[in-house]
DOPAVEX-303891 format. One line per field, with one value per residue (C-alpha): residue number from 0; residue in one letter; z, y, x. Coordinates in Angstrom, 1 decimal, always signed. Layout:
<rs>
k <- (NUM/...)
r <- (A/...)
Z <- (Z/...)
Y <- (Y/...)
X <- (X/...)
</rs>
This chain:
<rs>
k <- (0/1/2/3/4/5/6/7/8/9/10/11/12/13/14/15/16/17/18/19/20/21/22/23/24/25/26/27/28/29/30/31/32/33/34/35/36/37/38/39/40/41/42/43/44/45/46/47/48/49/50/51/52/53/54/55/56/57/58/59/60/61/62/63/64/65/66/67/68/69/70/71/72/73/74/75/76/77/78/79/80/81/82/83/84/85/86/87/88/89/90/91/92/93/94/95/96/97/98/99/100/101/102/103/104/105/106/107/108/109/110/111/112/113/114/115/116/117/118/119/120/121/122/123/124/125/126/127/128/129/130/131/132/133/134/135/136/137/138/139/140/141/142/143/144/145/146/147/148/149/150/151/152/153/154/155/156/157/158/159/160/161/162/163/164/165/166/167/168/169/170/171/172/173/174/175/176/177/178/179/180/181/182/183/184/185/186/187/188/189/190/191/192/193/194/195/196/197/198/199/200/201/202/203/204/205/206/207/208/209/210/211/212/213/214/215/216/217/218/219/220/221/222/223/224/225/226/227/228/229/230/231/232/233/234/235/236/237/238/239/240/241/242/243/244/245/246/247/248/249/250/251/252/253/254/255/256/257/258/259/260/261/262/263/264/265/266/267/268/269/270/271/272/273/274/275/276/277/278/279/280/281/282/283/284/285/286/287/288/289/290/291/292/293/294/295/296/297/298/299/300/301/302/303)
r <- (M/K/R/M/R/S/T/L/A/T/F/A/M/F/V/C/I/C/S/N/A/A/A/A/E/L/L/D/V/K/P/V/V/A/G/D/A/V/S/V/E/I/S/A/D/I/P/M/T/Y/T/Y/Y/N/V/P/G/Q/P/R/A/V/V/D/I/A/D/A/D/P/E/K/V/E/P/L/I/V/V/N/Q/G/I/V/S/S/I/S/V/D/K/A/Q/I/A/G/M/V/V/S/R/I/I/F/N/L/V/S/E/S/G/I/T/V/A/A/T/P/D/R/K/I/L/T/V/T/F/A/A/A/S/K/S/A/A/A/A/K/P/V/E/A/S/Q/A/T/P/A/G/V/N/A/E/D/P/L/G/L/D/E/P/A/S/V/R/T/A/E/S/I/P/A/P/G/G/I/T/A/A/A/A/I/P/A/L/P/A/A/V/I/K/T/R/L/E/P/V/V/P/A/V/S/S/P/A/T/F/Y/I/K/K/I/V/T/G/D/T/Y/I/D/I/Q/T/S/A/A/V/G/G/Y/K/V/I/K/M/T/Q/P/A/R/I/A/I/D/I/P/G/A/K/S/S/L/G/T/S/S/V/S/I/N/K/F/G/V/T/R/A/R/F/G/I/N/P/G/H/I/R/I/V/L/D/S/A/K/A/D/F/P/K/H/T/I/T/H/G/K/D/G/L/R/I/N/F/N)
Z <- (-97.1/-97.3/-101.0/-101.3/-99.2/-101.4/-104.7/-103.2/-102.1/-105.6/-107.2/-104.7/-105.5/-109.2/-108.8/-106.9/-109.7/-112.3/-110.2/-111.0/-114.4/-115.2/-113.8/-116.5/-117.2/-118.5/-121.7/-122.4/-121.4/-124.5/-125.0/-128.4/-129.5/-132.3/-132.7/-129.3/-128.2/-126.1/-125.5/-123.8/-124.9/-122.3/-123.4/-121.6/-122.5/-121.4/-121.2/-118.6/-116.0/-114.9/-113.3/-113.6/-111.8/-111.2/-107.9/-106.5/-106.1/-107.8/-111.4/-111.4/-113.0/-112.2/-114.0/-111.8/-113.6/-111.5/-111.2/-113.4/-112.8/-113.9/-113.5/-117.3/-117.6/-116.7/-113.3/-114.5/-118.0/-118.7/-121.3/-121.1/-124.1/-124.1/-120.7/-119.6/-117.6/-116.6/-116.0/-112.9/-113.0/-109.4/-107.9/-105.4/-103.2/-103.1/-101.0/-101.0/-104.8/-107.0/-108.9/-111.6/-110.7/-113.5/-112.4/-114.9/-113.5/-115.5/-116.2/-115.0/-113.9/-116.7/-117.2/-118.2/-120.5/-121.1/-124.1/-124.8/-127.8/-128.3/-126.7/-123.9/-124.3/-125.3/-123.5/-124.8/-122.3/-123.5/-121.6/-121.8/-120.6/-117.0/-118.0/-120.1/-117.5/-115.5/-118.0/-116.8/-117.6/-120.2/-119.3/-120.5/-121.0/-118.0/-118.9/-118.3/-115.2/-114.8/-112.8/-109.2/-106.5/-104.0/-100.6/-100.6/-98.2/-101.1/-99.5/-102.5/-101.2/-104.7/-103.5/-102.6/-105.2/-104.8/-104.2/-100.8/-99.9/-100.7/-96.9/-96.6/-98.2/-100.2/-100.6/-104.0/-104.8/-108.0/-109.4/-111.6/-112.8/-111.0/-113.5/-111.5/-112.8/-112.0/-109.8/-111.7/-111.0/-109.4/-111.9/-111.9/-110.1/-112.0/-109.5/-110.7/-107.9/-108.0/-105.8/-103.9/-105.4/-103.6/-104.0/-106.0/-103.9/-105.6/-105.5/-104.2/-106.5/-108.3/-106.8/-109.7/-110.7/-112.4/-113.6/-113.0/-112.5/-112.0/-110.1/-109.2/-106.5/-106.6/-108.7/-107.7/-108.2/-108.3/-107.4/-107.3/-103.6/-100.6/-100.6/-97.4/-97.6/-100.0/-100.2/-101.5/-102.8/-103.9/-106.6/-108.2/-111.6/-113.0/-110.2/-109.7/-107.0/-107.2/-105.4/-104.8/-104.1/-103.0/-104.7/-107.3/-111.0/-113.9/-116.0/-117.9/-121.1/-121.3/-119.6/-119.0/-118.7/-119.5/-116.6/-117.5/-114.2/-111.0/-112.5/-113.2/-116.8/-116.7/-114.6/-115.6/-114.6/-114.0/-113.0/-110.4/-108.6/-105.7/-106.5/-109.1/-109.2/-110.3/-111.2/-111.4/-113.5/-112.8/-115.3/-112.4/-110.8/-107.6/-107.4/-106.3/-102.6/-101.9/-99.4/-99.9/-98.4/-99.0/-98.7/-99.7/-103.5/-103.8/-103.2/-103.6/-104.2/-103.0/-104.2/-102.3)
Y <- (+52.3/+55.4/+55.3/+51.7/+52.2/+55.1/+53.1/+50.2/+52.4/+54.0/+50.6/+49.3/+52.4/+51.8/+48.1/+49.0/+51.4/+48.6/+46.0/+47.7/+46.2/+42.5/+40.4/+39.4/+35.9/+35.2/+33.2/+32.2/+32.9/+31.9/+32.0/+33.2/+32.2/+34.0/+32.8/+33.4/+36.0/+35.0/+37.1/+36.2/+37.1/+37.3/+37.5/+38.1/+38.5/+42.2/+45.1/+44.5/+46.7/+45.8/+46.5/+44.9/+44.9/+42.9/+41.2/+42.8/+40.4/+37.5/+36.4/+37.0/+39.4/+39.8/+41.0/+41.6/+41.9/+43.4/+41.8/+38.9/+35.1/+32.9/+29.5/+28.8/+29.0/+26.4/+27.1/+26.0/+26.7/+25.2/+27.3/+26.7/+28.9/+32.1/+33.8/+32.3/+29.1/+28.8/+30.8/+30.4/+31.6/+32.3/+33.9/+36.6/+39.1/+42.8/+45.0/+42.3/+42.0/+39.0/+39.5/+37.2/+37.1/+36.0/+35.2/+34.7/+32.6/+33.7/+32.2/+35.6/+39.0/+40.9/+44.1/+43.5/+45.7/+45.2/+46.5/+46.5/+46.4/+49.4/+47.4/+46.1/+42.6/+41.3/+42.2/+41.4/+40.9/+41.4/+41.1/+43.0/+42.3/+43.2/+45.8/+47.6/+47.5/+50.4/+52.9/+55.3/+54.0/+56.1/+57.5/+55.3/+55.9/+56.0/+52.6/+50.9/+50.7/+51.0/+49.0/+49.8/+48.6/+46.0/+45.2/+43.1/+40.6/+39.5/+40.2/+38.6/+35.1/+34.0/+30.6/+29.7/+29.2/+31.2/+28.1/+27.6/+31.2/+32.3/+32.9/+35.6/+39.0/+39.3/+42.8/+43.6/+46.8/+48.6/+52.0/+53.0/+56.4/+56.9/+56.4/+54.6/+53.7/+50.4/+51.3/+51.2/+48.6/+49.9/+50.1/+47.3/+47.9/+46.5/+45.4/+45.7/+44.0/+40.4/+38.2/+35.2/+31.8/+29.8/+26.1/+24.8/+23.0/+20.4/+21.2/+18.8/+16.4/+17.8/+16.6/+15.7/+13.8/+10.6/+9.0/+8.6/+4.8/+3.5/+0.3/-1.6/+0.8/+3.7/+6.3/+6.7/+9.8/+8.6/+10.9/+10.9/+11.2/+11.2/+14.0/+16.1/+18.0/+18.7/+20.6/+19.3/+21.6/+20.4/+22.4/+22.1/+23.1/+20.9/+18.5/+18.2/+18.1/+20.0/+18.7/+21.1/+19.6/+22.2/+22.1/+19.5/+19.6/+17.3/+14.9/+13.5/+15.9/+16.2/+18.6/+15.8/+12.1/+10.2/+8.1/+7.2/+5.1/+5.6/+8.4/+10.4/+11.4/+12.8/+14.4/+17.8/+19.4/+23.1/+24.4/+27.3/+29.3/+27.1/+24.1/+21.9/+21.6/+18.3/+18.7/+15.4/+16.0/+14.1/+13.0/+13.0/+15.8/+15.2/+14.1/+10.4/+9.5/+9.0/+9.1/+10.3/+8.7/+9.5/+7.3/+7.3/+7.0/+9.7/+10.0/+7.4/+8.4/+5.5/+5.0/+3.0)
X <- (+32.4/+30.2/+30.5/+29.7/+26.5/+25.5/+25.9/+24.0/+21.2/+21.1/+21.0/+18.3/+16.1/+16.5/+15.6/+12.4/+11.4/+12.0/+10.1/+6.8/+7.2/+6.8/+9.6/+12.2/+13.4/+16.9/+16.6/+20.3/+23.9/+25.9/+29.7/+30.7/+34.2/+36.1/+39.7/+41.4/+38.7/+35.6/+32.6/+29.3/+25.8/+23.1/+19.5/+16.2/+12.4/+12.3/+14.7/+17.4/+18.7/+22.1/+25.5/+28.9/+32.2/+35.4/+36.1/+39.4/+42.3/+40.3/+40.1/+36.4/+33.9/+30.3/+27.2/+24.0/+20.7/+17.9/+14.5/+15.3/+14.8/+17.7/+15.8/+15.9/+19.6/+22.1/+23.7/+27.2/+28.5/+31.9/+33.7/+37.5/+38.1/+40.4/+40.3/+37.0/+37.2/+33.5/+30.3/+28.1/+24.4/+23.0/+19.9/+20.8/+18.8/+19.5/+17.4/+14.7/+14.7/+15.5/+18.7/+20.3/+24.0/+26.4/+29.9/+32.7/+35.6/+38.6/+42.0/+43.5/+42.3/+40.8/+38.7/+35.0/+32.8/+29.2/+27.2/+23.5/+21.3/+19.0/+16.1/+18.4/+17.2/+20.6/+23.9/+27.3/+30.1/+33.6/+37.0/+40.3/+43.8/+44.3/+46.8/+44.2/+41.5/+43.2/+42.0/+39.1/+35.7/+33.8/+30.4/+27.5/+23.8/+21.5/+20.0/+23.3/+25.5/+29.2/+31.7/+32.0/+34.5/+33.8/+35.2/+38.4/+36.8/+34.4/+31.1/+29.3/+29.6/+30.5/+31.6/+28.0/+25.2/+22.1/+19.9/+21.5/+21.6/+18.0/+17.4/+19.9/+20.3/+23.5/+24.9/+26.2/+28.0/+27.3/+26.4/+23.6/+24.8/+28.1/+31.0/+33.8/+37.2/+39.0/+41.9/+45.2/+47.7/+51.1/+53.9/+56.3/+59.7/+62.7/+65.4/+69.0/+70.8/+71.5/+69.3/+70.6/+70.1/+67.4/+67.5/+64.4/+61.8/+59.6/+55.9/+53.5/+51.7/+48.7/+45.3/+43.1/+39.9/+41.0/+37.7/+34.0/+33.0/+29.5/+28.7/+25.5/+24.5/+27.0/+28.9/+32.5/+34.5/+38.1/+40.8/+44.6/+44.6/+42.3/+39.6/+40.3/+36.9/+34.0/+30.8/+27.5/+24.7/+21.3/+19.5/+16.1/+14.5/+16.1/+17.0/+20.8/+23.5/+26.8/+29.9/+32.8/+36.2/+38.8/+42.2/+41.3/+41.9/+40.5/+42.6/+39.6/+40.0/+36.2/+33.6/+30.9/+30.6/+27.4/+25.8/+22.3/+21.9/+20.0/+18.1/+21.4/+21.9/+25.5/+28.3/+29.6/+32.9/+33.8/+37.1/+36.7/+39.3/+40.4/+38.1/+36.5/+32.7/+31.0/+27.4/+25.2/+22.1/+19.0/+16.2/+13.7/+11.7/+13.6/+17.1/+17.4/+17.9/+21.7/+24.5/+28.1/+31.1/+34.7/+37.9/+41.6/+40.6/+37.9/+34.1/+31.3/+27.7/+25.5/+22.0/+19.4)
</rs>
């Protein structure tokens, strides 16, 4: 805990120094697919100061960029290539400073490496197999940051987008000059004794999104079973809402569906650990007035 506070304080002081310069804007977060490998390029209009780390026990990796505004970048980028499922781009607060938080939702746990161009205006994020991530991290230049451990209780609040968390300060671990190694996984133990045969138990039916249907005054999100709970997040610039449905998958075979009705242009889908996120994009400055009801066949967004 003391080490975490120390690294956080170091990062905060470094952020304060950098804040004297003009605030940066993220320009793009772009997945690059080459065969089975996926990397991600992050670009900004001025040199970036950053830190990166894995979330212990979760298939997630995070890059924090100090004093940078992510408003120009899509908040949800669906990838579904290689080890990367989707990318969330949020705005966080560290020691009172604005931080762009880029969250990589992965298919499985994997190490993360970030390399910068000489002018630090472009970062390239690459991923390694989880078994390789236990190697000690090599020292990097002072302008870069190395991975640092985080609390197992996930203090990042990664399940909430920054747009609904701007009132609170979100602690984020990370070191500026400390070179921390990702803890090695314990070696597998091979059991030689025979185990008793356990009768197979059928798993419950998968809960999934079946289709998106538009009516005269509504948009239906039809599901294979009743929606037990959901969370709605309203976002701006551009106007949109996100609906998180726990435990759901998608059977649509596409990452977006055109709507072009009620001032809504499309619905986008992103699979995150533990839930699916459906983002409804609007063509208007403000998202149209609506109400949401749920029944045995899914959710209905009603427009007045």
